[in-house]
N, C-alpha and C positions, 0 to 999 in steps of 0.2 A: 486509520483516520489521519487527518491532516496533522502535521507537526509531531509525528511519532517516530521519525527516523526512517520512514519508508524508502526515501531516495537512496540513502547510503546503504541500507540493507539490500536493496535491489541492485545496486552497483556491484556489491559483493556476489550476490546470487547469479547475476547475469554474466559475471566473469568466469563462471565455472563451465567446464567443457560440456558441450552438447545442449546447453540451455539457450533457448530463444525467449527472451523476456520482453513482452510488450507492456508498456507502462501507463497506468491510470486509464484502463479500458472500461468503458461503460456504455450500455445501449443508448443512453441519452447524451453522451458526451463525445460523439464521434467528430463533431465540428471542432472540438478543442483538442482532443487526443485521438487521432485517427489510426486504427489498427492497420489499415492498408498501407498508409504512408510509412509507419514504423516497420512493418514487415518488409517492405521494399527498400526503403532508404537505409535502414539499419542493418538488414540481414540479406538483402538481395534474394528473397525467397520467391518472388512472384515474377512470372514471365509476362510478355506483352499481352497475351490473351487474358491472363488473370487480371491484369490491370485494367484492361478495357471493360471486362465484365464488372469489376468492382466499381469503377468510376462511372459507369453508365447508369448506376442506380438500380440495376436489375437484381442485385443480390441483397437479401435481407441481412440484418446484423448477424443472425445465426449462420446463414450461408457464408458470410464473409469469414467468420472464425473457423467454420468447417474447412474452407478452402486453405486458409493459412495453416491449419492443423495438418491437412493432407500433405502440404509441401514440406512441413517439418518432418513428418513421418518418412517421406521419401528420402530425406537426407539423414535419417537416424538422429534427429534432433528432437528435443522435448519442448513443447510450448508451455510457457508459464505466463499467466496473465496477472498483472498487478491491478487489482480492482480499484476503481476510483470511488471508493466507498464514501467519500465526502458527500457525494450527491445523495446517498441513501440515508446517512445518519446525521448530517448537519444541514446541508443544502445551501446555506447562505453563501453568496447572493444569487445563486442560480435557480433554485427550485425549492419546493417543500419536501422534506425527507419522508420516505415511506417506511423507514426503520426495518428494512430487509434488503438483502442483496439482489437487486434486479438483474445483475450480471449472471449470478448463479441460476436464477429462475429462467432466464432466457436460454442458457446453455444446457441445463439438465435434461432437456428433451433428447439431445443428441450425444451427450458426453457423460461418461462416468467420472464425475468431478472429484478431484482430490483437492481439498481446501485446508488452508491453515491461516491463522491470523497473527498479526504483530500488534502489540499494545504498548502503551506508556502510562506511567502514573498520571492520573487525571489532573492533578494540580500542576505538574510540570507541563503537561500538554496545554492546559488552559493558559498558563503564563506565556507560552510561545504563541498560541493562537491569538491571544488578545493584543499582541504587538503587531499583527498583520493589518495593514491599512484596509484591506478588503472586508475585514470582519468588524472593524470598529463601529460602534453604535448600531450594529445590525445583529450582533450575537451576544446575548448576555449569558451569565453563568448558568442560569436555570435551563435555558434552551440547549446550551452546550452539554450540560450534564445529562439531559434527557437523551440526547443522541449517544453520548459516550456510554450510558448505562445499557442502552439497547445493543450497542456494539459489543460491550462486555459479555452480554448474554449470548450473542452469536459466537464470540471467541471461545467461550467455554464449550460450546457444541463442536466447533471445528478443531479445537486444540490451539494453543497460542504460545508465542515466544515474547518475552518482555524485552523492550528496548534496553532497559538498564542492564539486564543480563548480557545482552549483546555487547554493550560498551565495556563491560568488565572482562569478558572472556569471549572474544569474537568467534574463535573456532568452535568452542563447545556449543554456543548458541546457534551457530550456523549448521552444525551437525544436527541439532534438534530440529531446525527448520527444514533441512533437507530430508530428514526422516519423516517429518510430518507431510511433506510434499511428495514422498516416495522418489526422491532424487538421489543420485550418487554424490556424496560430498567430494569436492575437488579442492585440495589444499592450494592448488596453483592460483586461486583467486587472490591470495595475499599480494602477489607481485603485480597483478593486473588491475585490481579495482581502482587504485588512485587515478589512473589515466582513463578509466571507462566513463564515457559521457553519453552513451546512447540510452538515455533515460530521461524522464520528465522530472521536474523539480529542481531544486537548487543544488548544482554540482560544485559550487565554489565552497571554500572553507568557511565554516560558520564559527560557532563558539568553540568547536573542537580544534584540533591541531592539524588540519589538512590531511595528510596521508596517514595519520595515526588516529585510530578510533579509541577514545578514552571516555570515561564517565564525565558527565557535565554537572557542575554544581548547580543547585537550584537558584533560579533568578530571584532577585530581591522582590519582596511583596509586603505591602502594608499589613501589619498584624491584624488590624480590624477587618480588612478585606479577606485575609486568610481565614479568620474565624467564621465569617459569614459564608464563604465558599464551602468550607468543610462542614458547615452545619446543614447544608442543603441535603434533602433526604437521599438523593441518588448517589452522593459522594461515598458514603460508607458502604453502600451496596457494591459499588464498583471495586473499591480496594479489597473488599472481602472476596468477591468473585475472582479477582485477578491475583490474589495472594500478596498484596502490598501491605506494608505497615502505614502508619500515618504519614 
């Protein structure tokens, strides 16, 4: 989901050998994050005929991903899709969430999908989301937690890696992620990821320390607001499902 470290995690994953990672891909989001553009501009996967077919509108979303997947296979590379799950579980301000992965539903007819999730403590995620101008006055705690709760349910089914574990021990967490995605872990990512920018999201240093991935302290929050947030029914369910303490 949004504000859970997906961009930095994907920068590390995409820096590993043989990985072709397309970022924030969704059947309803191709005008914003286009898989054809990413496959061509970032990886040079598509030839002129491929581009003509894709840009003509003759290919469905599924056919487009099938084409990109074939080109990856021809080069002995592995296609990894970072799902734009914000549309499915939060929606604001683009759509109403359906609380299921539409990307997985679209692709499962043609692919044996290997899926894995990344998550973050819901309070820290909320504090980060609430600071984003696009969400202000459009997304309240109850709606946020409704989506986060449904995502947590999905994460339990797919298997998941916690962002906090990733910040404490990058290698161990990424080995877990690679195992979940049936990818070979490549320690060479350590030297490559700080300069890797072929990804959507904020690639500039934030509250972390640039090229060093370290745990982030919890942002300040009014104590009364914290109590109200943590008293909402979905909050406890999320931290229980994902193995968090308070």
